[in-house]
N, C-alpha and C positions, 0 to 999 in steps of 0.2 A: 504494500500500500504506500503510495507516494504521500508523504506528510510534509514535504518542503515544496512550497509553490512559489516560484519566482517568475515574475513577468516584467519585461522591459517594454513599457507602453509607447516608446518612440520607435519600436521595430515595426516595419511595414507589415510583417506577418501577423502582428497583433492589432491591426487597425480595427478589426471588428469589435474589439473590447474597449474602444474609446467611447462606445455607447454605454452609459452607466448600468443600464438594465442587463445588457449582455455580459458585462464584466462581473456583476454581482452573481448572476446565474451560473456563470462558468466557474468562478471560484468556489461557490457553495457546492458545486457538483463533486468536488474532490473530498469534501468533509463527510465521510461515511461511517465513522466510528467515534468513540469518545476519547481517543488518544489525542494528545496535543498536535495541532497542525500549525506549521510556521508559514505564514504568508508574507511575501515580500513583493511590493508593487512599486516599481521604479518609474519616475516621470509621471506620477499620478495626476499632475496638473493638466496633462493632455486629454484627460477624459472630459468630454464636452457636456454642456448643460442641455437638458431637454425639458419640454413641457410634460408634466405628469400625464401619461396617456389616459388615465382614468378621467381626467378633466377635459379630454378632447375626443371622447368616444373611441378610444383605442388608437387614435392616430398620433404618432410621435412627431413633434415639431421641434426644430432647432430653436434655441433661445439664446440670445447674446448675453443677457444679463441674468445673474443668479437672483431669484426671488423666492417667495414662499410657495409658489405654484410649480417650481421646477425641481428636477432631480439631477444631481451632479455627483462628483466624486466624494463630496462630503457625506452625502446620504449613504453611499456604498461603504465608506469607511466606518461610519457610525453604526451601520447595521452589522458589519462583520465583527465589530468590537463587542457586540452583545452576545456573541457565541462563546460560551465558557471555555471551550478547548481550542480557541484560536489565539495564537500569539502573532500579532500583526505589526508589520513594519512598512511604512510608506516613505518614499523619498521624492524630492522634486528639485528642480534646479533653476527656477526662474522666479521673478518678482510676484507673479500671480499666486504661486504656491506659498511663497514666503510672506505675503502681505498679512498685516495684523488682523484684518477683518476675517480672512479665511482661518487663520490659526486660532482665533477665539472660539471657533466652532468646536475645537477639540480641548478646550480648557478643562483642566482637572480630569481628563480622560486618558491621558498618556503622557509620555515624556517627549519633549522637543529637543532635538540635538542640532545645533548649528555647526556645520562642517566648515572649519577654517582652512585657508590655504596652509601649506606646509610651513611650520616654523623652521628656523635655520637648523636646529638640531635634527628635526625630522628629515630635512633636506640632506644633511650630511649622512645620516643613517641610510638613506636611500641611495645616494650617489657614491658614498665611500671614496671621497677625493683624496689624492696624494698630498695636496697643498691646501690647507684650511684657509689661508689668506686669499688665495685665488678663488676658492669656493665662495667665500663671503663676498668678494667683488662680483661674482656671477649672480649670487642671490640678491645683492643690492640692485642689480640691473634688471634681471628677469623674474625675480620674485619666486614664490612658492606654489603657484598654481600647478597641480600635479601633472597635467598633460604636457607641460613644457619639458618635463624630464624625458619624454619620449622622442624629442627632437634633437638632432645632432648639432645643427648649426645655429648661430645667432640669428641669421635671417629667418629661419623657420620658426624659431621661438617668438621673434618679434611680430611676424606676420600672424601667428596664432593669437597672440595677446591683443593685437589691434582688432582682429576679426571678432574675438570673444567680446571685447568691449562694445563694438558697434552693433554686432548682430545678435548678441544675447542680452547684455545689460541694458543698452539703450533701447533696443527693440521692445524688450519686456516692459520697461518703465513707461515707454511711450504708449504701448497698447493698453496696459492696465489702467493708466491714468488718463487715457484719451488726450494725450498731448499732440497738438496739431503743428506746433512750431518746433520741428526737429532741430533746426539750427540753434535755437536758444539753449536747449538741453545739452547739445553737443558742445557748444561754446562754454557753457557753465562748467562742465566737467573738466574742460581744458584749463579754464581759469582756476578752478580748485586745485588742479594738478600743479599749477604754477605757484600756488600760495600755501602748499602743505606746511603745517607748523607755524603759520603766520596768523596773527590776530585778525579776525574779520567779522563781518555780520552781513545780513542781506542788504542793508543800506549801502555799505561800502562796495559790495559787489555790483549792485544796481548802478552806482556811480561809475564804476569801471565800464559797464556795458554802455552807459550813456555817453561818456566822454571819449573813450578809446574805440568803441565798436559802433558808435552812432546808433544804438538800439534804445528804444524807449521802454524796455521791459521794467516793470516796477518791482519794488522791494518785496511786496507781498507774493508776487509770482515767484521771485527768487527763493523766498522762504519755503514756498510750496514745493518747488523743484528739489531743493536740498533735502526736504523731508522725504520725498519720493526716493532719492538716492540712498538715504539712510535706511529706509524700509527694505530696499533691495540689497542691503549690506555691501554697497560700494564704498560709502563714506561713513565715518564715525565722528560724531560731534563731541568735543571735550569742553566742559565748562571751566571757568576760572574760580579760584577760591582764595579769599584773603586769609592768609595763615594766622596772622596776629589778631585780626578782627573776628576770626571764626565765622565768616559769612561768605555767601556766593556773590560773585560780581557778574552781572548779567549783560553788560553793554556789548562786549565782544567775546569771542571764543575761537577755538581752533578746530580744524578738521584734518583727519588723517584717512588715507586710503586703506582698505582691507588688505591690499597686497601691493608691494612696491613695484612689481612688474606691471600691474594695471595702471598705476600712476605714471610710470615711464612711457607706457603705450600712448597715453594721452598727450605726451610731449614728443612723440615720434622718436623716443630714445636719443634725443639730441641734447637735452638739458638735464644732466644728471643731478646736480645740486646735492652731492653726497651727504652734506651735513644734515639737511632736512630729511633725506631718505633714511639716514641712520636714526634720526629721531622718530620717524614713522615706524621703523622696525622695532625700536624699543617699546613704543606704545603698544604695538600689536602683541609683542611678547608678554608684556604685563597683563594685558587683557586675557591672553591665552592661559596665563598662570592663575587666573581667577581674581585679579585685583580690581578694585574700583579705582579709576584713575581720573585725576583732575589736574589742571594747570595751577601751580602755586604762585601767589602774589605776596610780596613782602614790601610794606611801606616803611621807609626810613625818613626821619625828619632831621634836617640840619639847618644851620643859620648861614645866610649869605653875608657879604661884606657889610651890608647895611643893618644886619641884625634881624632881618626878616626871615621867618621860618619857611623853609622850602621842603616840599615833599618830593621824594624820589621813589618811584615804583619799580621794584626789581622783580624779576620773574624766575621761578624755578620750573623747569620743564614739566616735571611730573610729581604729583603726590600720589603714591600708590598705597592703598589701604585694604586690609583684609582682617576683619575682626578687630582685635586690639593692636595689630601690627601696622605701623605707618613708616613709610620710607620717603625721603626727599631725594629725587634723582635728577641729575643734570646730564644732558647729552652734549658732549664736546668733541667735535671731530678731531681737533688737535689742541695741544697746550704747548705750542712751540716757543712761546715767549712768556716772561713773567707777567707782562701786561695782559696777555690772553688768559693766563691762569687766574689772575685776579678778577678779570671780567666774568669768567665762568663760575667762580666760587663765591662771588660777593653776596649773592642772595642767600646761599647756604650759611655763610658766616653770620648773617643777620637773623637767622632763625634761632630763637633762644630756648627751644624745648629740647628734650633729650632723645628724640627719635633719630634713627640712623640717616646720615647724609652720604650720598654716593655720587661720584662723577664717573660716567662711562665714556671712555676714550676709544677712538678707532684703532690705535696702535695696540697690538698684542703685547702682553707682558705680565709679570707677577703682580698680584694684588698688593697695594701699599696704602699706608695711612699717613696723613700729615699731622702737624702739631695742633691743628684745629679739630682733629677727630674725623676729618673727611676721608672717606675710602675712595681709592681710585682703582678701576678695573677695566681691562680691555674689552672691546665689544665681543670678540670671539669667546673669551672666557665667560662673559656674562650670559651670552645666548646658549652656550653649550652646557652650562651647569645650572640645573633647575634650583639649586640652593644658593645661587650667586648673590642674592640680596643679603645673605647672612654670612658671607665670607669675611 
């Protein structure tokens, strides 16, 4: 008796089962005893929505929008979940499947797993490179989307990533949210790729569109589009937090890409900006390790020559928190001069609590600490050791 049922719904041979009634009937036909059956349905979002045939005298009609009178993959899944001896797994790869309104249908009825691109450690485990430094350079350029590992040349990898962005992410976001102006969405992702790790907000971005691109797109539309890209797991928004004032700062925030290769694809792999790419990779690593991450802000007050009080706002790249553990982390591509070291550590020196302060540098080397209690660790060492925050 076959008790493992695995269907890939983007296979042409399975087109019949894109009809939810056909899929449900076919899967149930395999469940003939009380032993556990494992059902895996891949690309479940391809199952289309139909009008309930009971409401149309038995005639099945295609329906573009999901409503209370239609039957779709959600109904199939919820029905199969009611069978006691079924262990059900579903997967999908586009924004329609990942959107919050669809996922709320399954709230409290299962576990949701977001598949992340490969971390650098996972990339190294898969590739087994002879030179870790060269491997990190490759990872910073082409990222960790698993399919890139199947290509030999840089040209093949870059063509794949560009195609993935335009034909999967953009297409899905446009279709799901009924975006008519493809140019604005495409241009927005390119603008965001240029400003990774920089403070921004919809108003600033709208000004860029208006002044540099001669587009009259408004800040509300920009905010909507950014939300769509977050829902599709292309971008991640990071809020700012006043460390001494213990409060959030809502005027501006930062965005990072889910994968550095996707970011570079939007810049045609011509503008690396390794400092911000390194910062993006660190952010993704902290999220992957289960930390809540914010941008830290430290306000210091000094007197100018006239005796007037002047406020200076310093930034710490990341506050990483998990339970009672908090870490302040600065990303520094290089510390090649005393001035650069002072610039990168100034905010950390002005944080007066006892939580650990870390500077991650691009250059590989042994972990060290300075007289201020700040820990310095190379990027390779940080990414490859899951306990690196506590070294």
